[in-house]
N, C-alpha and C positions, 0 to 999 in steps of 0.2 A: 148228800154228795153222791152224785151220779159220775161215773167215770165213763167216758165214751171209749168203746172198744174199736181199735183200729183194725181194719181189713188188711191182711197180708196177701190178697189175691194179686195185687199189681207188683209185688216185690220181685226184684231180679237177682238171680243167684249167678254169680260170676264163677263158673266152673273152671275156668283156666286159672284164676287166682287161687281157688281152692286146691287145684292140683299142684300148683307151685308150693303151697303152703305144706301140703302132704309130702311132697318130695323133699322139701327142706327139712321137715320133721324126721322123715326116714334117714336122711343123710346124717342129721345131728345124732340120731339114736345109733346109727352104725359106728359113728366116730366115737361116741361114749363108750360103748362096749369094746371097741378095739383098743382104745386107750386103757380102760380098766383092765382088760386081759394083759397089757403090756405092763401095768403097775403090778399085778399079781405076779407075773413072770419074774419082774425085777426083784421083788421082795423073796420070792423063793430061791432066786439065785444069789441073794445076799450081796447085792452090789455094794462096794466099799463106800461110795460117797453119794451125796445127794445129786451132784452133777451127772454121774453115771446113770442114776435112776431117771433123772430128768431127760437125758439123752435117749434112753430106752423108750420112754413114753412118747417123745417127740418124733421118734423114727418108727412108731407103730404102724404107720401107714405104708411103709416101704415093704416091698416084697423081694425075695432072693431071685436072682437071675435063673432062668431056666437054661438047660443044656444048649438050646438053639440061640439063646441070647448072649452067649459069652462073646467077648470082644475078639477072641482068637479066630472065631469062625467068620469074622467080617472079611479077612484077607489082608492084603497089603493097604497101607495107608497112602493115599495119594495127594494129601493136603500140601500145597506149596507153601513152606514156611516164610521164605523171603522172595516175594515176587519181583523185587527190584533186582536181584542178583541175577547175573547171566548163567544160563545152564553150561557147564563145562562137561566135555567128555572125559572118560577116566584117564586117557593119555594126557590131555591137557591139564587135568587136575594134578596128576603125578608130576608133570614138568613144572608146574607152578610151585608145588611143595618143595621139589629139589632146588629150585631157584632161590626160594626164601630161606633156605638153610645155609 
């Protein structure tokens, strides 16, 4: 029995595919350790129920807001909640409130 040895000289290595696999492996590894740390913190804090434990692990990827990220620093909110309603001045609004009572 003789086995024919194959040559690998003409093989093609897809480095972009390899890079994606490595990136996915790194992301998976980071997620594993992040969730593991959350599990350890939950046990150390003696969370009362499994649901609390589970929520801590599921929220492990969240990071606290920084001082610059706080909503109060955004300023005034300018979203128009009811676009169909007409905009009334303060005096018109006051007159309308008085007439409805």
